[in-house]
C-alpha positions in Angstrom: 0.0 0.0 0.0 1.6 3.3 -1.1 1.4 6.3 1.1 2.0 9.9 0.4 5.3 9.5 2.3 6.2 6.7 0.0 5.4 8.8 -3.1 7.6 11.5 -1.6 10.6 9.3 -2.3 10.4 10.4 -5.9 9.4 14.0 -5.5 10.3 17.2 -3.7 7.9 19.5 -1.9 8.2 23.1 -1.0 8.2 23.6 2.8 4.9 25.6 2.7 3.2 22.7 0.8 4.5 20.1 3.3 3.2 22.2 6.3 -0.2 22.8 4.7 -0.6 19.0 4.3 0.6 17.8 7.7 -2.5 18.9 9.6 -0.7 21.0 12.3 -1.8 24.4 11.0 -5.3 25.8 10.5 -4.5 28.3 7.7 -1.9 29.3 5.2 -1.3 32.4 7.2 -0.3 30.2 10.2 2.1 28.2 8.0 3.8 31.4 6.7 4.1 32.8 10.2 5.7 29.6 11.6 8.3 29.7 8.8 9.0 33.4 9.2 9.3 33.1 13.0 12.0 30.4 12.7 9.8 27.7 14.3 10.4 25.3 11.5 13.5 23.1 11.1 14.5 20.6 8.5 17.1 18.1 9.7 17.4 20.4 12.8 18.3 23.5 10.6 16.0 26.5 10.7 14.3 27.2 7.4 12.8 30.6 6.8 12.3 30.4 3.0 8.7 29.5 2.0 9.9 28.2 -1.4 12.6 25.9 0.2 12.4 22.5 -1.5 13.2 19.1 0.0 12.4 15.4 -0.1 10.1 14.6 2.9 11.1 10.9 2.6 14.7 11.7 3.5 14.5 14.7 5.8 12.9 15.4 9.2 10.6 18.4 9.7 9.9 19.8 13.1 7.7 22.6 14.4 9.0 23.9 17.7 10.8 20.6 18.3 7.7 18.4 17.4 8.2 16.1 14.4 5.7 16.6 11.6 4.5 13.9 9.1 2.5 13.9 5.9 -0.8 12.1 6.3 -0.7 8.4 5.7 -3.1 6.0 3.9 -2.0 3.3 6.3 -4.4 1.8 8.7 -3.9 1.0 12.4 -5.9 -1.4 14.6 -5.7 -2.3 18.3 -6.7 -5.9 18.9 -7.4 -7.6 22.2 -5.8 -10.9 21.1 -7.7 -14.0 22.2 -6.0 -17.2 23.2 -5.5 -19.9 20.6 -4.4 -17.6 17.7 -1.0 -17.4 16.1 0.4 -14.1 14.8 1.2 -15.3 11.3 -0.6 -16.2 8.2 -1.7 -19.8 8.1 0.3 -22.2 6.0 -1.0 -25.5 4.7 0.2 -27.5 7.6 -1.4 -25.1 10.1 -4.7 -25.2 8.2 -4.5 -29.0 8.3 -4.2 -28.8 12.1 -7.1 -26.3 12.3 -4.9 -23.6 13.7 -6.4 -20.1 14.1 -4.7 -16.9 13.1 -5.3 -13.3 14.3 -5.5 -12.3 10.6 -8.8 -14.2 10.2 -10.4 -11.9 12.7 -10.0 -9.1 10.1 -10.8 -11.1 7.0 -14.5 -10.1 6.7 -14.2 -6.8 8.5 -11.8 -4.8 6.3 -11.3 -4.3 2.5 -9.5 -7.2 0.8 -6.6 -4.9 -0.1 -6.2 -3.9 3.5 -6.5 -7.5 4.7 -3.7 -8.7 2.4 -1.4 -5.9 3.6 -1.9 -6.4 7.4 1.0 -7.2 9.6 1.3 -7.5 13.4 3.5 -5.2 15.4 5.6 -7.9 17.0 4.1 -11.2 18.0 2.3 -12.8 20.9 2.5 -16.5 21.1 -0.5 -18.7 20.5 -1.8 -18.8 24.1 -0.8 -15.3 25.1 -3.6 -12.8 25.2 -4.0 -9.0 25.2 -2.8 -5.8 23.5 -1.7 -6.3 19.9 -1.3 -3.6 17.2 -2.1 -4.7 13.6 -1.3 -2.4 10.7 -0.4 -1.9 7.1 2.5 0.3 8.1 5.8 -1.6 7.9 7.8 1.4 9.2 5.8 1.3 12.5 6.6 -2.3 12.9 10.2 -1.6 12.6 10.0 1.4 15.0 8.3 -0.7 17.7 10.3 -3.9 17.4 13.8 -2.4 16.9 15.7 -3.7 20.0 17.5 -0.4 20.5 14.2 1.5 21.0 13.6 -0.5 24.3 9.8 -0.2 24.0 8.3 -1.2 27.4 5.6 -3.9 27.4 3.7 -4.9 30.6 2.1 -8.3 31.2 0.2 -10.1 33.9 1.9 -13.4 34.5 0.1 -16.3 36.2 2.2 -19.3 37.3 1.8 -22.9 38.4 3.8 -22.5 41.6 4.3 -19.6 44.0 6.7 -16.9 42.7 9.6 -16.8 45.1 11.7 -13.8 46.2 14.6 -15.5 44.5 12.7 -15.6 41.2 11.7 -12.0 41.5 15.3 -10.9 42.2 16.6 -12.9 39.2 14.1 -11.3 36.9 15.0 -7.8 38.2 18.7 -8.5 37.7 18.4 -10.3 34.3 17.9 -14.1 33.7 20.5 -16.4 32.1 17.8 -18.3 30.1 18.7 -21.9 29.2 15.9 -24.1 27.9 15.8 -27.1 25.6 12.8 -27.1 23.2 12.2 -29.5 20.3 15.7 -31.0 20.9 17.7 -27.7 20.6 19.2 -25.7 23.4 18.4 -22.0 23.6 20.6 -19.7 25.7 20.4 -15.9 26.1 20.5 -13.3 28.9 17.5 -11.0 29.5 17.8 -7.4 30.3 16.8 -6.3 33.9 13.0 -6.1 34.2 10.5 -4.7 36.7 8.1 -7.1 38.4 5.6 -6.8 41.3 3.6 -9.5 42.9 -0.2 -9.3 42.8 -0.5 -12.5 44.8 1.4 -15.7 45.3 1.1 -17.0 41.7 0.5 -13.7 39.8 2.7 -10.8 39.0 2.8 -7.7 36.8 6.0 -7.7 34.7 7.5 -5.1 32.4 10.2 -5.9 29.9 11.8 -3.7 27.2 12.8 -6.4 24.8 10.9 -9.2 23.0 12.8 -12.3 22.4 10.8 -15.4 21.3 8.7 -16.8 24.2 10.9 -14.7 26.5 8.7 -14.5 29.6 7.7 -18.2 29.5 11.4 -19.2 29.0 12.5 -16.9 31.9 10.1 -18.6 34.3 11.0 -22.1 33.0 14.7 -21.4 33.6 13.8 -20.3 37.2 11.9 -23.5 37.9 8.4 -22.2 37.5 5.8 -22.6 34.7 3.6 -19.8 33.2 0.0 -20.9 33.0 -1.4 -17.7 31.5 0.2 -14.5 30.0 -1.7 -11.4 29.2 -0.3 -8.1 27.7 -1.8 -5.2 29.6 0.0 -2.3 27.9 2.7 -1.1 25.6 4.4 2.0 27.0 1.4 4.3 27.8 -1.1 2.5 25.6 -3.3 0.6 28.0 -5.6 -2.1 26.7 -8.4 -1.6 29.3 -8.8 2.0 28.2 -10.4 0.7 24.9 -13.1 -1.6 26.4 -12.3 -4.4 23.9 -13.5 -8.0 24.6 -11.1 -10.8 23.6 -11.2 -11.0 19.8 -12.5 -7.4 19.3 -10.5 -4.7 17.7 -10.8 -0.9 17.1 -9.3 1.5 14.6 -6.6 3.7 16.1 -4.9 6.8 14.8 -1.2 7.0 14.1 -1.0 10.2 16.2 -2.3 8.2 19.2 0.3 5.5 18.7 3.0 8.2 18.4 1.8 9.9 21.6 1.5 6.8 23.7 4.4 4.8 22.5 7.1 7.3 21.5 6.5 10.5 23.5 
């Protein structure tokens, strides 16, 4: 799905045209005043010439320090992921085994062109529930899942056995994960996380990374077993604020994502 920003790869815009399209200003007069006042920067250099031309796909425009964007044709959904769904398209083997996919939730609810372009922003494993962003915007996926961004995700973890003080301390310090699954050994060290007990077998855990099945593997390494895992929030985007039942989704604006995840 092409967006105006994608089209910008092949064209230059004058700064006043960009500012008129970005939705920040209510009139052309406000646009001119912002430029003349030195409130507009392109790649952090002040631009005061209305006719200044640049490629918006390659340069960053800010108004008083706030980054501005051209409007996008991409769509953004917030899903309360139900249990029993995988976060990938179904292959023939998965269809044979009657697996369910989060994408099927959208099949009859959105245009076919949108359905074909949807991608999940990161993944929750099959039995994990809760907050999941689904979009046509590949750049957003990269922005959220890039390890260096350290986006915080908060989960409610329920376990088979009581969570001990030693387990809590290990998670807060970083766990040397060592698990054998399907005959192969997986080893990695997790970054320090925050965790608070709700009761003996339940805790709220925040991590800023997303290795495969990380939370389940952390508890397995520590001698406990996760019985249920539910994502409560990503940064300041909190699932309960949207009143979604499991399997329900809502449209969400990119501006809201930027405000809650990146500001």
